[in-house]
MARMI-82606 format. One record per residue: residue number from 0; x, y, z of N, C-alpha, C in turn. Coordinates in steps of 0.2 Angstrom, whole numbers, m for minus. Last residue first. Layout:
BEGIN
     k     n.x     n.y     n.z    ca.x    ca.y    ca.z     c.x     c.y     c.z
   NUM       X       Y       Z       X       Y       Z       X       Y       Z
...
This chain:
BEGIN
     k     n.x     n.y     n.z    ca.x    ca.y    ca.z     c.x     c.y     c.z
   373      67     m25    m110      72     m29    m114      71     m36    m112
   372      59     m20    m100      56     m20    m107      61     m25    m111
   371      68     m19     m90      62     m23     m89      59     m25     m96
   370      77     m10     m94      79     m17     m93      73     m22     m93
   369      69       1     m95      73      m1    m101      75      m8    m100
   368      65       3     m82      60       1     m87      64      m2     m93
   367      77       7     m76      74       0     m74      69      m2     m79
   366      79      19     m82      84      14     m83      81       7     m81
   365      68      26     m77      69      25     m84      74      19     m86
   364      71      26     m63      65      22     m66      66      21     m73
   363      83      33     m63      83      26     m61      77      22     m63
   362      78      46     m67      83      42     m71      83      35     m69
   361      69      49     m57      67      48     m63      71      44     m68
   360      79      50     m46      74      44     m46      70      43     m53
   359      86      61     m50      89      54     m50      84      49     m49
   358      76      71     m50      79      69     m56      83      62     m56
   357      62      65     m40      68      69     m41      71      67     m48
   356      47      60     m49      51      61     m44      57      66     m44
   355      30      58     m54      36      62     m55      41      63     m49
   354      24      42     m53      24      49     m50      31      52     m53
   353      15      32     m65      22      34     m62      22      41     m60
   352       5      19     m68       5      26     m66      12      27     m62
   351       4       8     m81       7       9     m75       7      17     m74
   350      m7      m2     m91      m4       4     m89      m1       4     m82
   349     m15     m13     m95      m9     m12     m99      m4      m6     m96
   348     m27     m12     m87     m22     m17     m86     m15     m16     m89
   347     m37      m2     m82     m32      m1     m87     m26      m5     m86
   346     m47      m3     m73     m49      m5     m79     m43      m4     m84
   345     m42       0     m60     m46       6     m64     m48       3     m71
   344     m34     m11     m57     m41     m10     m54     m45      m4     m56
   343     m23      m8     m65     m28     m13     m67     m34     m13     m64
   342     m12       0     m62     m19       3     m62     m24      m2     m65
   341       2       0     m52      m2      m3     m57      m9      m1     m57
   340      14      12     m49       7      10     m47       4       6     m53
   339      31       8     m43      26      12     m47      19      10     m45
   338      46       6     m35      39       6     m34      35      11     m38
   337      60      m2     m38      57       4     m40      49       2     m39
   336      69     m13     m36      68      m8     m30      65      m2     m33
   335      68     m23     m45      74     m18     m45      73     m12     m40
   334      57     m29     m42      63     m33     m41      69     m29     m41
   333      48     m19     m46      49     m21     m39      55     m24     m37
   332      48     m22     m60      51     m16     m57      52     m16     m49
   331      41     m34     m60      48     m34     m62      52     m27     m60
   330      28     m29     m56      32     m34     m52      40     m34     m54
   329      26     m21     m67      26     m18     m60      30     m23     m56
   328      25     m30     m78      31     m25     m77      31     m22     m70
   327      14     m37     m74      20     m40     m75      26     m35     m75
   326       4     m26     m75       5     m30     m68      12     m33     m69
   325       5     m22     m89       6     m17     m83       8     m21     m77
   324      10     m23    m103       9     m29     m98      10     m25     m91
   323      11     m11    m110       8     m17    m113       6     m23    m108
   322      14       1    m105      19      m4    m106      17     m10    m109
   321       8      16    m105       6      10    m108      12       5    m109
   320       8      27     m91      12      24     m97       9      17     m99
   319       3      41     m84       0      35     m85       4      32     m92
   318      11      52     m73      10      50     m80       8      43     m80
   317      11      66     m61      11      59     m63      10      58     m70
   316       6      78     m57      13      76     m55      14      69     m56
   315      m4      83     m71      m3      83     m64       5      82     m62
   314      m8      83     m84      m7      90     m81      m6      89     m74
   313      m1      72     m96      m4      73     m90      m3      80     m88
   312      m4      61    m110      m2      68    m108      m5      70    m101
   311      m1      44    m108      m6      49    m108      m4      56    m106
   310      11      35    m119       8      38    m112       3      43    m113
   309      20      23    m126      15      27    m126      13      29    m119
   308      38      21    m129      32      19    m125      26      25    m126
   307      51      21    m133      45      19    m138      39      18    m135
   306      60      26    m126      59      19    m125      54      17    m130
   305      59      40    m129      65      36    m131      64      29    m130
   304      47      42    m122      47      42    m129      53      39    m132
   303      52      41    m109      47      36    m111      47      36    m119
   302      61      52    m108      63      45    m108      58      40    m110
   301      51      63    m110      57      62    m115      60      55    m114
   300      44      61     m98      41      59    m105      46      59    m110
   299      54      64     m88      51      57     m89      48      56     m96
   298      58      77     m91      63      71     m91      60      65     m92
   297      46      83     m89      49      84     m96      54      78     m96
   296      44      81     m76      39      78     m81      42      78     m87
   295      54      88     m70      54      81     m69      49      78     m74
   294      50     101     m73      56      99     m76      56      91     m76
   293      38     102     m66      38     102     m73      44     100     m76
   292      43     100     m53      39      95     m56      38      95     m63
   291      50     112     m52      54     106     m52      50     100     m54
   290      39     121     m52      44     121     m57      48     115     m57
   289      32     117     m40      29     117     m47      34     117     m52
   288      42     120     m30      39     113     m31      36     112     m38
   287      44     133     m32      49     129     m33      47     122     m34
   286      31     138     m27      33     139     m34      39     135     m36
   285      32     134     m14      27     131     m18      29     132     m26
   284      42     141      m9      43     134      m9      38     131     m14
   283      37     154     m11      43     153     m14      44     145     m15
   282      26     154      m2      25     155      m9      31     153     m13
   281      22     150      12      28     149       9      27     149       1
   280       9     152      18      14     158      17      20     157      13
   279       4     139      17       1     144      13       5     150      13
   278      12     133      27      13     131      20      10     136      16
   277       6     137      39      13     140      37      14     139      30
   276      m6     130      39      m6     137      39       1     140      37
   275      m1     117      38      m4     119      33      m5     127      33
   274       5     116      51       9     115      45       6     118      39
   273      m6     117      60      m1     122      60       4     122      54
   272     m14     107      56     m17     113      55     m11     118      55
   271      m6      96      59      m8      97      52     m10     104      51
   270      m5      97      73       1      98      69      m1      99      61
   269     m19      94      76     m15     101      78      m9     102      74
   268     m29      86      64     m25      87      70     m21      93      71
   267     m46      86      60     m39      89      57     m35      90      63
   266     m57      82      67     m54      78      61     m48      80      58
   265     m64      87      78     m56      86      78     m53      82      73
   264     m79      78      75     m75      83      79     m67      81      79
   263     m82      75      57     m81      72      64     m77      78      68
   262     m95      82      48     m88      81      49     m87      79      56
   261    m109      84      48    m106      77      47     m99      76      49
   260    m110      98      48    m114      94      53    m111      87      53
   259    m102     102      37     m99     102      44    m103      99      49
   258    m111     100      27    m105      96      27    m102      96      34
   257    m120     110      30    m122     103      30    m116      99      31
   256    m112     121      28    m115     120      35    m118     113      35
   255    m109     121      15    m103     119      20    m106     118      27
   254    m121     124      10    m119     118       8    m113     116      14
   253    m122     138      14    m127     133      17    m125     126      15
   252    m110     143       8    m110     143      15    m116     138      18
   251    m104     134      m6    m109     139      m4    m110     138       4
   250     m87     129      m4     m94     128      m7     m98     134      m4
   249     m73     119      m3     m75     126      m4     m82     125      m7
   248     m64     108       7     m69     109       2     m71     116       2
   247     m48     101      10     m53     105      12     m58     106       6
   246     m35      91      19     m38      94      13     m44      98      15
   245     m22      82      26     m26      88      27     m29      90      20
   244     m11      72      32     m18      71      30     m22      77      31
   243       2      71      34      m2      75      39      m9      74      38
   242       8      66      23       8      62      29       4      65      35
   241       7      76      13       3      70      13       3      66      19
   240      12      89      11      10      87      18       6      81      18
   239      16      96      m1      20      91       2      19      89       9
   238      10     104      m9      12     107      m3      16     102       1
   237       6      96     m20      11     101     m21      14     104     m15
   236      m2      86     m10       2      85     m17       7      91     m17
   235      m9      88       1      m5      82       1       0      82      m5
   234     m18      98       3     m11     100       5      m6      94       4
   233     m32     100      m8     m28      96      m3     m21      99      m2
   232     m49     103     m13     m42     104     m13     m38     100      m8
   231     m65     103     m21     m60     100     m16     m53     102     m18
   230     m80     112     m23     m73     111     m25     m68     109     m19
   229     m96     111     m27     m92     110     m22     m85     109     m25
   228    m111     119     m33    m104     117     m34    m100     116     m28
   227    m123     125     m32    m123     117     m32    m116     115     m33
   226    m122     138     m35    m123     136     m28    m122     129     m27
   225    m113     146     m46    m116     139     m45    m116     137     m38
   224    m108     159     m44    m113     158     m49    m116     151     m49
   223     m99     158     m33    m104     163     m33    m110     162     m38
   222     m90     149     m39     m94     147     m33    m100     152     m32
   221     m80     151     m48     m87     150     m50     m92     149     m45
   220     m68     151     m42     m70     158     m44     m77     157     m47
   219     m65     138     m41     m67     141     m35     m70     148     m37
   218     m60     133     m53     m67     133     m52     m69     136     m46
   217     m50     138     m64     m50     139     m57     m57     139     m55
   216     m47     129     m79     m51     134     m75     m49     133     m67
   215     m36     129     m93     m38     125     m87     m41     130     m82
   214     m30     134    m104     m38     134    m104     m40     130     m98
   213     m16     133    m102     m19     140    m103     m27     139    m102
   212      m9     123     m89     m13     123     m96     m17     130     m96
   211      m2     119     m78       0     125     m82      m3     126     m89
   210      m5     112     m62      m7     113     m69      m5     119     m72
   209      m2     111     m49       3     108     m54       1     110     m61
   208     m12     115     m41      m6     119     m41      m2     117     m47
   207     m22     104     m43     m23     111     m46     m17     114     m47
   206     m24      91     m39     m18      93     m42     m18     100     m45
   205     m37      91     m33     m31      89     m29     m24      91     m32
   204     m50      95     m36     m44      99     m39     m38      97     m35
   203     m65      90     m41     m59      88     m36     m53      90     m40
   202     m80      96     m40     m74      96     m44     m68      95     m40
   201     m96      90     m38     m90      90     m35     m84      90     m40
   200    m112      95     m39    m106      93     m43    m100      95     m39
   199    m129      91     m35    m123      94     m33    m117      91     m37
   198    m144      93     m42    m138      89     m43    m132      93     m40
   197    m156     100     m43    m155      95     m38    m149      91     m38
   196    m155     108     m54    m154     111     m48    m153     106     m42
   195    m146     100     m68    m152     102     m64    m151     104     m57
   194    m133     107     m77    m135     102     m73    m142     105     m69
   193    m128     117     m85    m134     114     m88    m136     108     m83
   192    m117     122     m79    m123     127     m80    m129     123     m82
   191    m108     111     m80    m111     113     m73    m117     117     m74
   190    m105     112     m94    m108     106     m91    m111     108     m84
   189     m99     125     m95    m106     123     m99    m109     117     m96
   188     m88     123     m88     m93     128     m86     m99     126     m89
   187     m81     113     m96     m83     111     m89     m89     116     m86
   186     m79     120    m108     m83     114    m108     m86     112    m101
   185     m72     131    m104     m78     132    m107     m82     126    m107
   184     m60     125     m98     m64     129     m94     m71     130     m97
   183     m56     107    m101     m55     115    m102     m61     119     m99
   182     m50      94     m90     m56      97     m94     m54     105     m95
   181     m37      82     m92     m40      88     m89     m46      90     m93
   180     m28      67     m87     m32      71     m92     m35      77     m88
   179     m22      58     m78     m19      65     m79     m22      69     m84
   178     m27      46     m74     m25      47     m81     m21      53     m83
   177     m31      41     m62     m24      41     m63     m22      43     m71
   176     m36      58     m59     m31      53     m57     m34      46     m58
   175     m38      72     m69     m40      66     m66     m35      62     m64
   174     m36      90     m64     m35      84     m68     m37      78     m65
   173     m52      85     m59     m49      89     m64     m42      92     m62
   172     m65      74     m57     m58      75     m55     m54      79     m61
   171     m81      75     m53     m77      76     m58     m70      78     m55
   170     m96      68     m48     m89      68     m46     m85      70     m53
   169    m112      72     m44    m108      71     m50    m101      72     m47
   168    m127      68     m35    m120      70     m35    m117      68     m42
   167    m140      64     m37    m138      69     m32    m131      72     m32
   166    m152      57     m47    m145      59     m47    m144      65     m41
   165    m165      54     m50    m162      52     m44    m155      54     m43
   164    m167      60     m63    m171      63     m57    m168      60     m50
   163    m151      60     m70    m158      59     m70    m161      61     m64
   162    m137      59     m80    m140      62     m75    m148      62     m75
   161    m132      53     m91    m133      48     m86    m137      52     m80
   160    m128      63    m100    m134      58    m102    m136      54     m96
   159    m117      68     m94    m123      72     m94    m129      67     m96
   158    m107      59     m98    m109      60     m91    m116      63     m90
   157    m107      61    m111    m109      55    m109    m111      55    m102
   156    m102      74    m111    m108      73    m114    m111      66    m112
   155     m90      73    m105     m95      77    m102    m102      75    m105
   154     m79      61    m103     m83      63    m108     m89      66    m105
   153     m62      62     m96     m70      63     m95     m73      65    m101
   152     m50      52    m105     m53      58    m102     m60      58    m101
   151     m46      42    m114     m47      40    m106     m49      46    m102
   150     m40      53    m125     m41      46    m124     m41      45    m116
   149     m48      68    m127     m42      65    m125     m44      58    m123
   148     m61      67    m140     m58      70    m134     m52      66    m132
   147     m65      59    m151     m68      66    m150     m65      70    m144
   146     m57      48    m150     m59      50    m157     m62      57    m156
   145     m54      43    m138     m48      47    m142     m51      50    m148
   144     m64      39    m131     m60      34    m134     m54      37    m138
   143     m68      45    m115     m67      46    m122     m62      41    m124
   142     m77      34    m104     m72      39    m105     m72      40    m113
   141     m94      31    m100     m88      29    m103     m84      35    m104
   140    m100      34     m83    m100      36     m90     m94      33     m94
   139    m109      25     m71    m102      27     m74    m102      28     m81
   138    m117      27     m57    m118      28     m64    m112      30     m67
   137    m120      19     m42    m115      23     m46    m117      22     m53
   136    m132      21     m29    m130      18     m35    m125      22     m39
   135    m128      20     m11    m131      23     m17    m129      19     m23
   134    m123      15       1    m128      11      m3    m132      14      m9
   133    m112      21       6    m118      23       8    m124      20       5
   132    m102      14      m1    m102      13       6    m109      16       9
   131    m103      18     m15    m106      11     m13    m106      11      m5
   130     m98      31     m14    m105      30     m16    m107      23     m14
   129     m85      28     m10     m89      33      m6     m96      32      m8
   128     m80      20     m20     m80      18     m14     m85      22      m9
   127     m81      28     m32     m86      22     m31     m86      20     m24
   126     m71      38     m27     m78      40     m29     m83      34     m28
   125     m59      33     m26     m62      35     m20     m70      36     m21
   124     m52      32     m38     m55      26     m35     m60      27     m29
   123     m56      43     m51     m52      42     m45     m56      37     m41
   122     m61      36     m67     m60      41     m62     m57      39     m56
   121     m63      27     m77     m56      28     m75     m55      34     m70
   120     m79      33     m81     m74      28     m81     m67      30     m80
   119     m85      47     m71     m82      44     m77     m79      37     m76
   118    m101      47     m62     m94      49     m63     m91      45     m69
   117    m115      51     m52    m112      50     m59    m105      52     m59
   116    m126      43     m41    m120      47     m42    m117      46     m49
   115    m142      42     m34    m137      40     m39    m132      45     m39
   114    m153      36     m21    m150      41     m25    m144      38     m29
   113    m158      28     m11    m163      30     m16    m160      34     m22
   112    m148      26      m2    m149      20      m6    m154      22     m12
   111    m141      43      m3    m144      37       1    m145      32      m4
   110    m131      57      m2    m133      51      m5    m136      46       0
   109    m126      69       5    m131      70      m1    m134      63      m4
   108    m118      66      15    m123      71      16    m128      70      11
   107    m110      56      11    m114      54      17    m120      59      17
   106    m102      62       1    m107      57      m1    m112      55       5
   105     m96      72       9    m100      74       4    m105      68       2
   104     m87      63      16     m92      68      20     m98      70      15
   103     m79      59       6     m83      54      10     m89      58      13
   102     m72      70       3     m76      67      m2     m81      62       1
   101     m66      73      15     m71      78      13     m75      74       7
   100     m57      62      15     m62      63      20     m67      67      18
    99     m49      65       4     m53      59       4     m59      60       9
    98     m42      76       8     m48      78       4     m52      71       3
    97     m37      75      25     m36      73      18     m42      75      14
    96     m48      77      35     m42      73      36     m40      70      29
    95     m55      93      31     m55      86      31     m48      83      33
    94     m65     108      32     m59     105      32     m60      97      33
    93     m74     119      23     m75     112      26     m68     109      26
    92     m80     135      21     m74     131      21     m76     124      25
    91     m88     146      21     m88     142      15     m83     136      15
    90     m87     154      32     m92     149      32     m93     144      26
    89     m78     164      28     m76     158      31     m81     152      32
    88     m81     169      11     m83     169      18     m80     163      21
    87     m67     171      m1     m74     168       1     m75     170       8
    86     m55     171      m7     m59     177      m7     m67     175      m6
    85     m45     162      m5     m50     161     m11     m55     166     m11
    84     m38     167       5     m34     165      m1     m39     165      m7
    83     m48     169      15     m44     175      12     m41     173       6
    82     m51     155      17     m56     160      15     m53     166      12
    81     m39     151      22     m41     148      16     m46     153      13
    80     m38     158      34     m33     159      29     m35     157      23
    79     m49     153      41     m49     160      39     m44     162      34
    78     m45     140      43     m51     141      39     m51     148      36
    77     m34     142      51     m33     139      45     m39     141      40
    76     m41     147      63     m36     151      59     m35     149      52
    75     m50     137      66     m52     144      64     m47     148      61
    74     m54     124      67     m48     126      64     m49     133      61
    73     m64     119      76     m66     123      70     m60     125      65
    72     m56     113      86     m61     109      82     m63     113      75
    71     m40     112      89     m45     117      88     m50     114      83
    70     m36      96      96     m35     101      91     m41     106      91
    69     m33      93     114     m37      92     107     m35      98     102
    68     m17      92     121     m23      96     120     m26      93     114
    67      m5      86     120      m9      84     126     m16      87     125
    66       2      93     110      m1      87     109      m5      84     114
    65       9     105     110       2     105     112      m1      98     111
    64      22     104     105      22     105     112      14     105     115
    63      20     102      91      21      96      95      21      97     103
    62      21     114      85      15     112      87      15     106      91
    61      34     115      81      32     120      87      25     117      90
    60      35     107      71      39     105      77      36     109      83
    59      26     113      62      24     107      64      28     105      70
    58      34     125      59      27     125      62      25     119      65
    57      44     119      52      46     122      58      39     123      62
    56      38     113      41      41     109      46      42     112      52
    55      33     125      35      28     120      37      32     116      42
    54      45     131      31      41     135      36      36     130      39
    53      50     122      22      54     123      28      49     126      33
    52      37     111      15      40     118      15      44     118      22
    51      41      93      13      37      99      15      41     106      14
    50      49      85      m2      47      86       5      43      92       7
    49      50      81     m15      55      86     m12      54      88      m5
    48      41      73     m20      47      70     m18      52      75     m15
    47      24      73     m16      29      78     m18      36      75     m16
    46      16      58     m23      18      62     m17      23      67     m20
    45      10      48     m30       9      55     m32      11      60     m26
    44      13      35     m27       7      38     m24       6      46     m25
    43      24      30     m33      18      26     m34      12      30     m31
    42      38      29     m33      35      33     m37      28      31     m39
    41      51      26     m21      43      25     m22      41      31     m27
    40      65      15     m21      62      22     m22      55      21     m24
    39      77       6     m10      71       7     m15      69      14     m16
    38      88       3      m3      88       9      m7      83       9     m12
    37      88     m15      m3      89      m9       0      89      m3      m5
    36      79     m31      m1      83     m26      m5      84     m20      m1
    35      70     m41       2      77     m41       4      82     m37       1
    34      57     m41      m1      62     m43      m7      69     m43      m4
    33      51     m37      11      48     m43       7      53     m46       2
    32      58     m26      15      57     m31      19      55     m38      15
    31      56     m17       4      63     m19       6      63     m25      10
    30      42     m16       4      46     m19      m2      52     m21       0
    29      40      m9      16      37     m16      15      41     m19       9
    28      47       3      15      49      m2      20      46      m9      19
    27      39       9       4      46       7       3      49       2       8
    26      22       3       2      27       7       5      34       4       4
    25      12       3     m13      17      m1      m8      22       3      m5
    24      m2      14     m13       4      11     m15       8       8     m10
    23     m18       7      m6     m13      12      m7      m7       9     m10
    22     m33       2     m10     m27      m1      m9     m21       5     m11
    21     m49       2      m2     m44       6      m6     m37       3      m5
    20     m59     m13      m1     m55      m7       2     m50      m4      m3
    19     m74     m17      m8     m67     m18      m8     m63     m12      m6
    18     m90     m21      m3     m85     m16      m4     m78     m18      m4
    17    m101     m29      m1     m97     m30      m7     m91     m25      m8
    16    m105     m23      11    m104     m31      10    m100     m32       4
    15    m109     m10      11    m102     m12      14    m100     m19      12
    14    m122      m9       7    m116      m6       3    m109      m8       5
    13    m129     m15      18    m128     m18      11    m123     m15       7
    12    m120     m17      33    m124     m13      29    m123     m15      22
    11    m117     m33      41    m115     m26      38    m120     m23      34
    10    m121     m45      45    m123     m39      49    m121     m33      46
     9    m115     m54      36    m122     m53      36    m125     m47      40
     8    m102     m54      40    m104     m50      34    m111     m49      33
     7    m101     m63      49    m102     m56      52    m104     m52      46
     6    m109     m78      46    m104     m73      44    m106     m67      47
     5    m119     m86      52    m114     m89      48    m108     m85      46
     4    m123     m83      69    m123     m81      62    m118     m85      58
     3    m129     m95      82    m124     m90      79    m125     m89      72
     2    m146     m93      89    m141     m97      85    m136     m92      82
     1    m148     m86     105    m150     m86      98    m144     m90      94
     0    m154     m93     120    m148     m90     116    m149     m91     109
C-alpha cells in the first residue's frame, strides 16, 4: 500500500492549486440569517431589479411540464432565433450556462500551459480564473490612470504591447465590470484590426442592452470582417433571467464549431431555453427595463454627487463609487440591510460597486450611505 499523500492539493492540476474561487454577492437570505434583520435589499450582483418579462415567465411555467426529459441539446429553436436577430448563420452560435460558461469554454479551447491571455487591470474576475484554471499565463495591462483615457478603463495601447507570439486570447469587457467604463467604436475596431491572426479576441458585451452612448459599437456587426472575433452576450442582465443561467457567443462558424466540441451536453436547461426564446419577443419589456435603468442611474449618481462622493461614469446597470473605505463601509451597510459589492479583490479597495435598483431601493441605499459616511 502506497504512503498517504500530505494533501489532496498535490493531486490537483497546477493551474487549480493556487486558484481562488469566484465570490458572488451575498444573498439576502444569508444576510438576514447572519445579522438577524429583515427586509434587506441586494444591490450587489448587477441583476435586473424589475424581474423577468411576463412572456418569459409564462414560457418558463409551460416548460416545467417537460422536466422529465433532457433539454434539446442543440437548443435549435433558440439558436435559430439568435442567428436571425444578429443576421448570422445558425452555425455561428454557441450557447452556455450563462456567459461565464462560454468564457470558460473559450479558454479551454484556445489556451494551454504554453499560451498567454491578455486582459486589463480591473477587468471582470472570470477572465483570470478561466486562464489560470487551464494553466495558461495571464498578462495584465495597466488600466488608464485618467490622464489619457477614462480612469480605470481599458488602455488598448497597453494591452497591445503585451500581445506576443504565445498570446492566444485577449479578453475585453465592453462595458467593463466592475468599473462601468466603455470603449468607443473607432478605438476598439482599430485594436482588433491590428491583432495578429493567431490571436482570438473576446468582446464581452454582457451589458450591451443598457448602453446608450453614441460612439459605443455593436461588435456583432464586425464578425464578417474579423474571423478571430468572438462576442459574448447574456440573458442575465437586461432580460432579467439571471436565475436561469443562459448566455451565448457569436463567432465565425469554424470557431463556433470548436467551442461546441467542448460545450457540455445539455448545458442549457429546458426552462432557460423556453424563457430566453420568449424574452427575445418581448421588445416592450426590454425597452422598459432599459428606460427604468437609465432613470435609476440618474437617481443614484445625483444622490452620490449630493453626498460629495466620486464615482466612475458607467454605461451599465451599476456604478463604482469611491467611499474611501470600501470594505468598512460595505460592512456598515450590511448592518442596515443593504447589500452592495466590495471590489477590493479587483484591486479597488476604496470602491463599492452598486447595482441600479428600483427607485425605493436606490433611495434606501443613498440614505444608508449618508448615515454610514456620517
